[in-house]
MIROLO-378355 format. One record per residue (C-alpha): x, y, z. Coordinates in steps of 0.001 Angstrom, whole numbers, plus 500000, padded with zeros to 6 digits. Example, Ala and Ser with C-alpha at 12.3 -4.5 7.8 and 13.67 -1.06 7.14 Angstrom:
// residues 2
512300495500507800513670498940507140
This chain:
// residues 263
314539628123914793311174626424914407308363626036916903308088627227920504311330628239922212312715629504925499315601631986925576317347633045928776319715636029928658322875635640930754324613638821929562323628641740927379320284642809925962318175642070922888315371643955921191312735642167919121310203643720916767307058641806915832304639643813913748304007646968915776305155645369919032308667645920920412310162643757923165313361644375925137314829641703927377318100641565929227320292639596931614318251637755934221315151637601932061313656634905929872311603635051926711309066632529925466308131632499921798305166630174921408305006630241917583307530630458914728307259634238914187308937636598911696310672638879914182313499641350913704316287640953916257318717643642917424321503642948919910322058645889922261325475646139923900325129647201927514328884646904928215331375647807925451333450644862924340331228642209925901329109640028923670325600638888924534325322635416926064322073633483926023320640630001926408317973628587924113315790625493924295312911624149922221309683623726924182308205620306923431304358620246923539304275616473924145306375616780927301304289619733928509301127617672927959302635614805929958303481617126932843299951618568932761298523615073933100300830614262935994299786617419937770296029617440937137294910614003935966293170613206932634289781614613933680291034617859935151293168619507932475293130623332932446290680624952930048292107626904927153291133630610927153288791631913924452291512634127922974295133633057922668297830635166924306300529637085922394303128634785920891306020636439922753306243636897926523309076638141928753309547637715932511312263637918935148313848634490935568313357633026939081316320631429940819314840627928940435314710628298936645318233629703936416319537626890938612318012624239936324319484625955933243322953626105934823322836622417935747321845621551932184324714623602930748327222621966933103326497618684931351328533620027928422331599619204930515330224615851931719329500613733928623329035610604930708326039612169932456324318613754929455322188610866928274320697610199931690320370613723933055319557615947930041315903614814929802315467615285933554316853618820933590314810619786930525311654618512932213312519620550935287312957623674933148309542623072931557308024622553934986309472625847936248307955627600933231304592625860933728304444627000937339305912630458936772304677633846935625304068632688932039302366629448933042299171630155931057301108630551927816303288627470928356300348625274929364298514626168926145301343624480924250300386621176925836296652621441925103295914619963921686292716621989921231293984625342922526293579628472920439297369628769920379297791625363918763295108626175916180297085629293915269300334627305915221298817625103912505297828628197910528301293629729910871302904626511909663300553626331906669301246629941905662304999629401905975304807626323903754302565628026901184303658631655901390304100632037897614300455631298896808297447633561897353294878632333899857291551633262901357291446633791905103288337631588905238290406628746903787293101628956906459290514629376909227288862626147908090292225624345907995292824625564911550289456624301912782288196627751913800285424630109912752286595633080910694285928635573913503287710633444916134290591632835913735291067636560913064290934637362916778293363634652917829295770635120914914296202638817915613296520638206919350299384635749918817301234637279915852300363641013916084299437640808912382296607639789910115297147636556908153297820638557904980300350640791906746302028637696908165302310636193904669303828639452903386306487639415906123307407635818905248307565636645901528309795639677902032312165637911904423312496635053901926313130637594899146315871639283901161317682636005901688317445635232897968318693638691896998321833638170899081322860635573896473320988636922893418321287640741893639320808641271889901317583639286889579315137641486891466312164640748889206312857637022889323313187637003893092309940638936893499308118636483891252309650633506893051308262634616896436304784635268895053304702638779893598303256639130890109303890642888890049307541644077890205306410647548891301304367646134894183307295643970895240309679646945895206307217649162897073306495646647899838310158645671900120311177649290900637308460649808903226309645646721905127313426647189904980313851650929904417315506650652900997314550649369897522315621645798896673318536646875894448320106649125897099319487646670899915321033643841897888324112645977897222324444646731900942324257643046901820326873642205899205329060644842900815328964643093904159325792644342905806323823641221906701320073640757906404319493641681910065316256639688910325315566636353911883312571634076912540313305633746916239315809634850918864
């Protein structure tokens, strides 16, 4: 999933790992991911035999910006903080938010109402988020010049160019930030340095490739940007707990990659 998303857990529990940060969220809670992040996801069964149920929705910055204008007026938009907030936030879901989500899901059984009511219910969900516990994070999505949106541009650029080496100064300039502000905001949002973030993207891409090309470890490493096979093998093992050859064999035997970009 790409971009900012909302996930509401109806049943079960999930655990996310982002860099050194670990997040658990469960039934009755919601998670906001403000950037397309390389997280590891683990589903935790709280009741044997019952699968996890969740609702997900993309958060649209343009709609958030429109709601900000309706609330505050063009000359009174909220000021973006100097440092962006972490890219993942979890809160208990208030009844008003859950009610809007349920009404949106009920439209699955009412196709005649979907076209007219889906945009309205989605706007209500965004409004509940904008006025709830994570309002500061959600509102940043609607501010074109917020630190979060500068980092979102950097994240997108690194994802699109993860195979090539880069200088942090280069990406900071592309993001429209000073190097010091870029470092501070990037680590606040992603829990990683830009180089660490690139490494996570490279290794996740390599793991997906190895699932289909288990006998071409050197080629896969080169394809994702590693010139040194030994460095690729070393960093892969550190990330996934096994060397590429063994991990590829496990995946071919039915053990899936176990990593995802977003919940």
